[in-house]
C-alpha positions as CSV (number, residue, x, y, z in Angstrom):
1,M,4.2,-10.3,30.3
2,R,7.8,-10.9,29.4
3,R,7.0,-10.9,25.8
4,W,5.1,-7.5,26.2
5,L,8.2,-6.0,27.8
6,R,10.4,-7.4,25.0
7,A,8.1,-6.0,22.2
8,A,8.1,-2.6,24.0
9,A,11.9,-2.5,24.4
10,F,12.1,-3.3,20.6
11,A,9.8,-0.5,19.6
12,V,11.7,1.9,21.8
13,F,15.0,0.9,20.4
14,L,13.9,1.4,16.7
15,I,12.4,5.0,17.6
16,A,15.8,5.7,19.3
17,V,17.7,4.8,16.3
18,A,15.6,6.8,14.2
19,V,15.9,10.0,16.3
20,A,19.6,9.5,16.7
21,S,20.0,9.4,12.9
22,T,18.1,12.8,12.8
23,P,20.3,16.1,13.1
24,A,19.3,18.2,16.1
25,A,19.1,21.3,14.1
26,A,17.1,19.9,11.2
27,A,14.8,22.4,9.8
28,A,11.1,21.5,8.6
29,V,10.9,21.1,4.8
30,T,7.9,22.7,3.3
31,S,6.8,21.6,-0.2
32,K,5.3,24.1,-2.4
33,H,3.5,23.1,-5.4
34,P,4.3,25.1,-8.6
35,S,1.6,26.9,-10.3
36,S,2.8,25.5,-13.7
37,V,4.4,22.3,-15.0
38,I,7.2,23.4,-17.5
39,V,9.2,21.1,-19.8
40,P,12.1,23.5,-20.8
41,V,14.0,23.5,-24.2
42,G,16.4,20.6,-24.4
43,E,14.6,18.6,-21.8
44,N,13.4,15.1,-22.7
45,V,11.0,13.5,-20.4
46,D,8.7,10.4,-20.7
47,T,5.4,11.4,-19.3
48,V,3.7,14.6,-18.0
49,F,0.5,14.3,-15.7
50,T,-1.0,17.3,-13.8
51,V,-4.2,17.9,-12.1
52,G,-5.1,21.6,-11.9
53,H,-1.7,23.1,-13.0
54,P,-1.2,24.5,-16.6
55,V,1.4,22.8,-18.7
56,W,4.0,24.5,-20.9
57,I,5.9,22.2,-23.3
58,R,9.0,23.6,-24.9
59,G,11.2,20.4,-25.0
60,V,10.4,16.8,-25.8
61,V,7.8,14.5,-24.3
62,S,8.4,11.0,-25.6
63,N,5.1,9.5,-24.2
64,S,2.0,11.3,-23.1
65,V,0.9,14.7,-21.9
66,I,-2.2,14.4,-19.6
67,A,-3.8,17.3,-17.9
68,V,-7.0,17.3,-15.7
69,G,-8.8,20.6,-15.1
70,S,-6.0,22.8,-16.7
71,D,-4.7,23.9,-20.1
72,I,-1.9,22.5,-22.1
73,H,0.5,24.8,-24.2
74,L,2.6,23.3,-27.0
75,L,5.1,26.0,-27.7
76,P,7.2,26.2,-30.9
77,G,9.9,23.5,-31.2
78,S,8.2,21.2,-28.8
79,V,7.7,17.4,-29.6
80,T,5.0,15.3,-28.0
81,S,3.4,11.9,-28.8
82,F,0.0,11.8,-27.3
83,V,-1.8,14.9,-25.7
84,L,-5.0,14.6,-23.5
85,S,-6.7,17.4,-21.8
86,I,-9.8,16.8,-19.6
87,G,-11.8,19.9,-18.8
88,G,-9.1,22.3,-20.3
89,P,-8.1,23.7,-23.8
90,V,-5.0,22.7,-25.7
91,Y,-3.1,25.7,-27.3
92,Q,-0.7,24.3,-30.1
93,S,1.8,26.3,-31.9
94,P,2.1,25.6,-35.8
95,R,5.9,24.8,-35.1
96,A,4.9,22.2,-32.3
97,R,4.9,18.6,-33.5
98,V,2.5,16.0,-32.2
99,T,3.1,12.5,-33.6
100,E,-0.1,10.7,-32.4
101,G,-2.8,13.0,-31.7
102,V,-4.3,15.8,-29.5
103,F,-7.6,15.2,-27.5
104,A,-9.6,17.6,-25.5
105,I,-12.7,16.4,-23.4
106,G,-15.1,18.9,-21.7
107,E,-13.3,22.0,-22.4
108,G,-14.0,24.5,-19.7
109,N,-16.7,22.3,-18.0
110,R,-15.9,21.6,-14.4
111,L,-18.6,19.0,-14.2
112,V,-17.2,16.9,-16.9
113,T,-13.8,17.3,-15.3
114,T,-15.0,16.1,-11.9
115,L,-16.9,13.2,-13.4
116,T,-14.1,12.1,-15.7
117,L,-11.5,12.2,-13.0
118,A,-13.8,10.5,-10.6
119,S,-14.3,7.6,-13.0
120,L,-10.6,7.3,-13.7
121,L,-10.0,7.0,-10.0
122,S,-12.8,4.6,-9.5
123,I,-11.6,2.4,-12.3
124,G,-8.0,2.5,-11.1
125,G,-9.1,1.8,-7.6
126,Y,-11.1,-1.2,-8.7
127,F,-8.1,-2.6,-10.7
128,L,-5.8,-1.9,-7.8
129,R,-8.2,-3.6,-5.2
130,T,-8.6,-6.7,-7.5
131,T,-4.9,-7.2,-8.0
132,L,-4.2,-6.9,-4.4
133,A,-6.9,-9.1,-3.5
134,A,-5.6,-11.8,-5.9
135,A,-2.1,-11.5,-4.7
136,L,-3.2,-11.7,-1.1
137,F,-5.4,-14.8,-1.8
138,F,-2.5,-16.7,-3.6
139,I,0.0,-15.7,-0.7
140,L,-2.4,-16.9,2.0
141,L,-3.3,-20.1,0.0
142,A,0.4,-21.1,-0.7
143,G,1.7,-19.9,2.8
144,G,-1.1,-21.8,4.5
145,N,-0.3,-25.0,2.8
146,L,3.5,-24.6,3.6
147,V,2.9,-24.0,7.4
148,Y,-0.1,-26.5,7.6
149,A,2.0,-29.2,9.4
150,R,3.4,-26.8,12.1
151,D,0.6,-24.4,12.8
152,E,-1.6,-26.4,15.0
153,H,-0.2,-25.1,18.2
154,I,-0.2,-21.5,16.7
155,S,-3.9,-21.8,15.7
156,A,-4.6,-22.9,19.3
157,W,-2.7,-20.0,20.7
158,I,-4.4,-17.5,18.4
159,G,-7.7,-18.8,19.7
160,R,-6.9,-18.2,23.3
161,K,-4.7,-15.2,23.4
162,Y,-6.2,-13.3,20.3
163,L,-6.7,-10.1,22.4
164,R,-3.0,-10.0,23.5
165,L,-1.7,-10.9,20.1
166,L,-3.9,-7.8,18.9
167,G,-2.4,-5.5,21.4
168,T,1.1,-6.8,20.5
169,G,0.3,-6.0,16.8
170,V,-0.9,-2.4,17.7
171,M,2.5,-1.9,19.7
172,I,4.6,-3.1,16.9
173,S,2.8,-1.0,14.3
174,M,3.5,2.1,16.2
175,V,7.2,1.9,15.1
176,P,6.7,2.1,11.4
177,A,3.9,4.8,12.0
178,I,6.2,7.1,14.0
179,L,9.1,6.6,11.5
180,M,6.8,7.4,8.6
181,A,5.5,10.5,10.2
182,A,9.0,11.7,11.2
183,S,10.3,10.9,7.6
184,F,8.1,13.6,6.1
185,G,10.1,16.4,8.0
186,T,13.5,14.5,7.9
187,P,14.6,13.0,4.6
188,L,17.6,11.5,6.2
189,I,15.7,8.8,7.9
190,W,13.9,7.6,4.7
191,V,16.1,4.6,4.2
192,P,15.6,3.2,7.7
193,T,12.0,4.0,7.4
194,I,11.8,2.0,4.1
195,A,13.7,-0.9,5.7
196,V,11.5,-1.0,8.7
197,G,8.3,-0.7,6.5
198,F,9.5,-3.7,4.4
199,L,10.2,-5.9,7.5
200,Y,6.7,-4.8,8.9
201,T,5.1,-5.9,5.7
202,L,6.7,-9.2,5.9
203,L,5.7,-9.5,9.3
204,G,2.1,-8.9,8.6
205,L,1.9,-11.1,5.7
206,G,3.4,-14.0,7.5
207,G,1.2,-13.6,10.4
208,L,-1.8,-13.4,8.1
209,V,-0.9,-16.8,6.9
210,F,-1.3,-18.2,10.3
211,V,-4.5,-16.3,10.9
212,S,-6.0,-17.5,7.6
213,N,-5.2,-21.2,8.7
214,K,-6.8,-20.5,12.0
215,I,-10.0,-19.2,10.4
216,G,-10.0,-22.2,8.0
217,R,-9.6,-24.7,11.0
218,T,-12.6,-22.9,12.7
219,V,-14.7,-23.2,9.5
220,L,-14.0,-26.9,9.2
221,S,-14.7,-27.5,13.0
222,A,-18.1,-25.6,12.6
223,M,-18.8,-27.8,9.6
224,Q,-17.7,-31.0,11.7
225,Q,-15.3,-31.8,9.1
226,P,-11.8,-33.3,9.7
227,T,-8.8,-31.0,9.5
228,R,-7.2,-31.1,6.1
229,R,-4.8,-28.9,4.0
230,I,-8.0,-27.4,2.6
231,V,-7.9,-25.1,5.8
232,A,-5.7,-22.7,3.7
233,L,-8.4,-22.3,1.0
234,Y,-11.3,-21.9,3.4
235,G,-9.3,-19.4,5.4
236,S,-8.1,-17.3,2.5
237,L,-11.7,-17.3,1.0
238,A,-13.0,-16.3,4.3
239,I,-10.7,-13.3,4.7
240,L,-11.3,-12.0,1.2
241,F,-15.0,-12.3,1.6
242,V,-15.2,-10.5,5.2
243,T,-12.6,-7.8,4.1
244,N,-14.6,-6.8,1.1
245,V,-17.8,-6.2,3.0
246,P,-18.6,-2.3,2.6
247,L,-17.6,-0.2,5.8
248,V,-17.1,-3.2,8.0
249,G,-14.5,-4.7,5.7
250,V,-12.0,-1.7,6.4
251,L,-12.1,-2.4,10.1
252,V,-11.9,-6.1,9.8
253,T,-8.9,-5.6,7.5
254,V,-7.1,-3.5,10.1
255,A,-7.8,-6.0,12.9
256,L,-6.7,-9.0,10.9
257,W,-3.5,-7.3,10.0
258,L,-2.6,-6.2,13.5
259,L,-3.6,-9.7,14.7
260,G,-1.3,-11.1,12.1
261,V,1.6,-8.7,13.1
262,G,1.2,-9.8,16.7
263,T,1.0,-13.4,15.8
264,M,4.2,-13.4,13.7
265,W,6.1,-11.6,16.3
266,T,5.1,-14.2,18.8
267,V,6.1,-17.1,16.4
268,I,9.4,-15.5,16.2
269,F,10.2,-14.9,19.8
270,R,8.2,-17.8,21.6
271,R,9.8,-21.3,21.1
272,G,7.7,-24.3,20.7
273,L,4.7,-22.9,18.8
274,T,6.0,-24.2,15.5
275,K,6.7,-27.9,16.5
276,P,5.0,-30.4,14.3
277,P,2.1,-32.3,16.2
278,E,3.0,-35.6,17.4
279,A,1.8,-38.6,15.4
């Protein structure tokens, strides 16, 4: 019970720090999306990308101009490298220079625009998920091998107290969530929010390493195999498999992350859990 009070006190402390750094008379900041994206004369930008807003190029775009569902205007004196319009027209002045090429796909066709954008988002999401899954696998595998000699007591603790650890993870996760929500209206707390978010990410990843080893130990025990360093491989593979199950995988991912946060918090503040087993 003492650990729960310590976690709650820490959460209240971080929230108080964030509130104290916020001016009392701070006004809400309302962001307004401009109707057009304009690169003025004398401006030199790298890339222009927009969805649903017309683009007016008067300056220099050294890389690409990409617009989805809107038109592109290349005005006199403008210099661009690559121009791509999906679902909208491209208007190019004779005195506008394009060094590589101009491409327009499905001009004025909303169906083509929607399908193309959905395809691009799907491809991007696939590569992002694959990259994150690969990174997580290697983190769990390497980290699991590093802590293997000291995680036996932690694995036993996770097996007995997983509901308490999950609750601790939920309480700790409230701090970055509240800071993130507050930072949208108060830019002054962006720095502490980023710092707390970074520490929270390290907390979750470190805890997932112990959770992964616990799962690996459980798998080997079910197979009636002796515990070896291969627990890290079994655990990381099991986590990747379960978290990629449609629909259920999202809930499992959140639950494992919260369990990892609670586990790492306990490892930090509870002595004796990381002692190596006696020979």
